N, C-alpha and C positions, 0 to 999 in steps of 0.2 A: 562471388559476392554473397554474403549472408543476409545483409540488411534488407533487401527486397522481400524476403520471406518472413520477416518479423511481423508484418501486418498481413493478416489473412482474411479477406473479405468473405470468402466462401470456400467450401471443401475442394471444389474443382481447381482452385488456384494452388493447391499443395502439389509440390513435386512428388513423383511416384515413389521415390525411395523412403519418404517419411512414413507413410502408412505401412509400407513393407517392413520398415525398421520397428515401428510400434508393434505390428503383428508378430514379428520374430521375437521381440523381447517378451511379449505376452505369452507366446507359446513356450519359451524357455522357462518363464516363471511358473507356468502351469505344470510343465513336465517336472520341474524341481519340486514343487509342492506335492505332485502326485507321487514322486519317488519317496519323499519324506513320509507321506501318508502310508505308502505301501510298506516301507521299512518299519514304520511305527506299528502297523498291523501285524507284521510277522512275529513280533514279540509281545503283542498286546495282552496275552494271557498271563505274562509274568508281572507281578505287582511291583510298583515302584513309584517314586515321586512323579507327579504329572508332567512337569516340564522336562524331565530327564529323557523322556521318550522322543522329544523333538530336537534337542540340541546337546552337543558335547560341552557347551559352556556351563552346563549345570555341574558337570564333574570338575571343570576348571575352578569353579567357585569353591567347591569343597577342598580341592588341593591348595588353593590360595589362602584358605582359612588359617593355616598353621596348626590345624587340629584334625587333620583328615583321618587319622586312625580311629579316634573316638567317634567321629561322624559316621564312618563306615560301620562301626558297631551299632550305632543308633539306627542306621538304615535297615540292617538285617534283623534287628529286634523288632522294628516296626512293620516290615513288609515280609518277613520270613527269611529263611536261610538262603534262598535264591531270589535276588531282587534286581530290578532293572534300573541302571544308573546312566544310561545313554541310549542314543538311537539303536546301536547295535552292541551295547556294553551291558553285561550282567556282572553281579557281584555275589559270591557265595562264601558262607561261613561253615558249610557242612563238611566235617572232617572226612566222612566216607566218600563224598563226591570229589573232594580235592585229592584224596589218595588215588582215586580212579583216574582223574584227569592227568596227574603227574606220573602215573604208573607206566611201566614198560609196555610198548605197543598199544597205547591207548588211542592213537590216531590224533590226539591233540598235539598241536605244535606251538612253539613260542610265537607270540604275536609281535607286531611292530612296536609295541611298548618297549621291548628290549633294545631297540635301536637307540633309544635315548641314553643308554649306558655306555655307548662308545666314547672313548676319549678321543680317538681319531675316527671321524665319520667314514673313512674309507677302509678301516681295518677293525673287524670285530674282535672281541676278547672272549674269554671263557664264559663271562657273565652275559654278554650281549649276543653271542653267536646264535643265530636262529636256524642254520642248516643243521639237521639232526646228525648227519654223518660227520660233518666237520666238528661239531660240538663233541661228539663222542670221541673222536680221535684226540682232540685237544685236551679233553678232560682226562683221558687215559694217561697222557703224558704227564699232566700235572698231578694226578692222584698218586703217582709213584713218589712224588716229593712229600706226600703227607702220610706215608706209612708210619706204623707205630714206632719203628726204630728211628725214623727221621724226627718224629715229634718228640721222642724221648731225648734225642740229642739236643733239642732246643731248650730243654728245661733249665740247664745251667745259665743260658742267656737270659731267660725270663727271671730266674732268681737274682741275677746280678742287678737287673733294673729295679726289681722290687726292693732289694736291700738299699740301693741308692736312694730310693723314694723314702723309705722309712727313716734312714739317717737324716735326710734333708728335712723331713717333717719334725723330727725330734730337735734338731738344731735351730730351725728357722721358723717353723710354722705353728707350733703349739702355743696355747695361751700361756701367759705369765701367771704365776701363783696369785699375784695381787690383782690381776685384771684380765677378764675374759675378753678375747677379741675374735670377731667373726673371721672365718677362714673359708675361702671358696674352694671347697674340696672337689667339686665337680670339674673345675678347670684343671686342677692338678692331676686328677684321674685321667683326663684327656691327654695331658702331657705325658703321663706314664704310658698309656697304651700306644701313643705314637712312638715313644722310645723303644718299647718292646717290640713292636712290629718291624721298625727299621733295623733293630738289632738282629732279629731272627731272619729277616729277609736279606739284609745287606752286609751283616757282620758288624756293623757300627751303628750305635744309637744316634738319633738326630740331635739329641742334647736339649730337649725341651725342658726336662726336669732340672738339669744343671743350670740352665739360663733362666728358668722360671718364666718362659715365654713361648709363644707360638712361632717356632722357627720357620722362616721363609713363608709365613702366613699360610701354612699348610692347612690348618683347621678352618681358617677364615675362608679359604678358597673352596674347600669342600662344602661348607655351609652355603656359600653364595651359589655355587653351581648346582647343588641338589635341588633347590627350589625351582630353578630354570628347567632342569631335566624333567620335572614332573609335568610341566606344561608341554614340553616336546613329546612326552609319552602319550599324550591325548591328541594334541593338534599335530597330527602326523605330517601335514603339509610343511611344517617348519623343518622337520628332519630332511625332507627332500630339498627344500630351499638351501638349508645349510650345506648339504652334500654338494650341491652345485656351486655355491659361493666359495667353498674351500678349494675348488679347483682353479679359481682365479688367482694367479700368482701373487698379486698385490694384496689380496684379502686372506688367502689361506694361512699364512703365518701369523696373522692377527687374530684369527678365530680358533686355531688349533693350539693346544699347549706345545711349546717348543723347549727343547733341552737347554736352550740359551736363555730362557726367562730367568728373571731375578728372584721370582717368588712363585708360590702356588704349585699346581700340579706339574707345570713345565719344569720348575726348579728341581722337584723331586725326580722327574724323568732324567734331568741332567745328572743328578747324583747317581741314579741307576746306571746311566750310560757310561759315567766315569768308572763305576765299579766293574762294569762289563769289560771296559778297556784294560783294567788293571788285573783282571782275573787271568790266572794261568792254570794249566792242568795240575800243577803241584799245589794249588791253593786248597786249604782244608775248609770244612764247613764253618769252623770258627772264624776263618778269614773272610769268607764271602757269604755266609749264611745260606738261606734257601736259594739265593741267586745262583750259586754254584750248581745246585741240583737242577734248576731250570735249564741252565746251559748244557749240563751233561745229558739231559734227557732230550735235548733238541727242541725245546719249546719255541715256537715261532713268536716274533715280536716280543721278546723278553722284556723290553722296557715298558711296553703298554701293559703286559700281564702283571708285571711287578708293581706298576702304579695302581692297578685295580686292587691288587692284593693289599697294598699299603692303606688305601682308602677304606676298603671293607674291614680290614683287620683293626684299624684304629677306631673308627667311629662306632660300629655296632658293639664292640666289646666294651668301649667306654660307657655307652648307654646302658648295657646290661649290668655293669658294675655299679654305676650311679643309682639306677632304679632299685636294684636289689639292696643296696646299702640303705637307701631311703626307707624302703619298706621295713627293714629290720629295726632301724633306730626309731621309727615311728610307732613301733609296737613294743611297749615295755616288757610284756611277757616273752615275746620271741627274743628280744635283745637280751634279756636276763638268761634265758635257757641256752642261747648260743654262747654267751660269755662263759657260762658255767661249763659247757662242754669243752670250750677252748682251754679254760683254766685247768680242768681235770687232765686233759691231754698233755699240757705243758708240764704240770706237776708230776705226771706219771712217766715223763721222759719217753713218751712214745712218738714224739714229733721232733723234727729237726728245725733248724733256722737257716733259711726259710723253710717252711713246711714243704715236703715233697708230694708230688701228685698222688702216689699210691697211698701215702699216709692220710692225705685229705679225703680220699675216696672211702676210707674206713670210718670217717666221722659222719654218722647217720644224720644228725640234726643239721650240720653244715650243708650237706648235700641236699637235704630237704628244703632248706632256705634258698639255695641256689635254683633248684628246679622250680620252686614256687615263685621266686623272683622273676625268672624268665617267663613263666606262665602268665603272671599277672601284668607284666610289661614287656611283651616281645619287642626286641630292638629294631624291628623293621615293620613299616606300615604301608609298603609299596603294593600296588595292584598286581604287578607281574602277570599280566594277562596272557591267557592261552587262547588259541583259535580252535573253535569247534570244527571237527573234520567235515569235508565237503558233503558227505552223506547226511549230515546233521546228527542229532542225538535226542534221546528222550530223557528228560530230567524232571523228577518230581511231578510227572504227569504233563509236563509242557513239551511240545515239539519245538526243539531249538534248531534253527536252520544253520547250515554250514556257513563258516565265515564269521559267526558271532564271536565276540571277545568275552571271555569269562575271567574276571579278576578274582584274586585270592584275598580274602579278609583274614589276615594272620591274627589280628586281635580277636576277631569274632570266634575263630576256632577254639580259642582258649577259654571260652565261656560255655563249652560244651557240657552236656548233662553227664558225660562220663566222669566229671570231677565231683559229682554229687549235687546237692541242692544249694550250695553256697559258693559257686564259682567266682562271684564278685569279690569275695573276701580273701585277703592274704592270710593263708593258714598252712604253714609248713607241715603240720601234723598230718595232713591228708596223704603225704607220701610215706608215712610210717605205719600204715595199716597192714594187717595180715592177709587181707583178701587179695590173693594173687590174680584172680580174674579181673577185678577192678583195677589193680595196679597195671596190668597189661593194657587194658583199655585206655588208662590215663596216659601211659607212656606212648601208646600208639597215636594219640591226639597230640601230645607234647612234642613229638618229633617233627611235627609240621612247622614249628618255630624255625627250624633250620632247613625248611623245605624237604623235599622228598624225591626219591628216585634219582634220575640223572641230574636234577637240579639241587640235590642236597649240598649243603655248604661243606666244602672240603676242609675248611679251617675250624670246624666245630671242636675237635679234640683240643686244639690250641686255645680256643676261647674258654672252654670249660676248665682247662688247667689254670688259666689266668684268673678266672673267677674264684676258684677254690683257694688259690694261693693269697690273692689280695684281700678277699673278705676275711680269711682267717688272720692274716698278719695285721690288718687294720684293727680288728677287735682284740687281738692279742696285745698290741702295744698301746692302744689308745682307748680312752673313754670318749665317746662322740655324742653330742647333743645337737639337735636342730637349733639354729640361731633364731629363726622366725617360724614357729610352728603354724602360723596362719597362712604363710606363703613360703613353703620350704624351698621352692625353686621356680623358675620359669622354664617350661618345656614346650618346644615347638616341634611339630612334625610335618615335614615335607617329603614323606616317603621314608626317610630316615630321620632320627631325632636329634635335637640339639638342646642341651640343657645349659641354663645360665643361672648365676647367682644361687648356686647350691651351697649356702653358707652354713657352717656348723661351728660349734666350739670344740676344739680338739685339745684334749689333755692327755698326758701320759697316764696309762692305766696304773691304778694304785698298786697292783700286784706285779707289774711288769718289771722284769729284771733285764737290763741291757745284755744282749747276747755277746 
């Protein structure tokens, strides 16, 4: 019975367990606050926002803003290239430090942040694998599928999808001579990158461009899932909870993407599984795309690895294409210079249709625009935290204890002084200078966009090929103007980016001749 104890005339009437309970709770609160204080003190010399030293919810607030990449830049600008953003979380925009952290035998390891990138909580993939030896073995198998001869074999597949897009645009999407109409080019670029990556991975394009739609809600699912992943990357307890919940038979299939799903990542995994079942030793790369190479090299969990490749290849390349295009058409002088280089190349018959990768690499201003577009708007804003080695580290005069998480500020690195005194400005000409030492310094910083060392993006050559081809062909065939100069698009960042309402006026170029 509880009722008799509700009225307490004096302390002596209290049952013994109540003061013991109060004492226990008080001690636990004291210990918790003491631990928080000690944790706060261990990194107290590193500057950062006041509340960030006490709670991880400060990071959550930044991630939930939909603008985390720019906010991380602001933090490093305000507090320095090494800033504290959590009780045991640091953020750096120092290219030299990042090179050291990501370098071979640095002692730094992948943090629990990477667990949030698992499609299946029980099975890591090449992006999420934290065990160094396992990651090394898996990456070795996958890297064989990205050798230059393999990438060259993908070029005709990319060409096919770009040609389909150009013809579709000319037939259905350009403005009429008598009336300009806004055209959401960002959405159609997303459709193109999905078709390209599914073509080169599976041998068959998903068909987003042909249907002018987000087939199987692939892009919608990626966008919805990415924001959730960011919270899981900081609130690590959720990862543990999810891990155990998915072991419950009735809950597991509802939480993990399944090949039987009607839409989303599960549906894509189903398509991958079907392609695996249909693959035979006699299949050519044209039949099964990169999937055949994965199977031949003995890549484990091919369906999960392929799903990760599809997501990464579609989204980041789309962002790079859109942001570079926006920067070009927003700058009249850059737009004019690039159009002139393209026209000269076409008139001189030194380029094919569609342009070939080797031809595009010889066009200096085109490459300068692409490098500058990537620098000004890196397509990833994720923290990708590493763990300081157990023995700790000395960074910029601060003693950093082992176990501290250090996040990478990809956007911040691209404002480095190696780019000169105007890194905030989109200026392709900076890549055309004669000073070789400065160019080397710039390229060394620029390479961090695709990460570095054992974390370097395997698909970088494919992404660069797509960028060169699509930027060239867009401006070869079309004159493009922003529909709303005051708000050219809506861009959200939840670690990766999502652009909406990138509306332009698309007209056939006056000097374009149908190939």
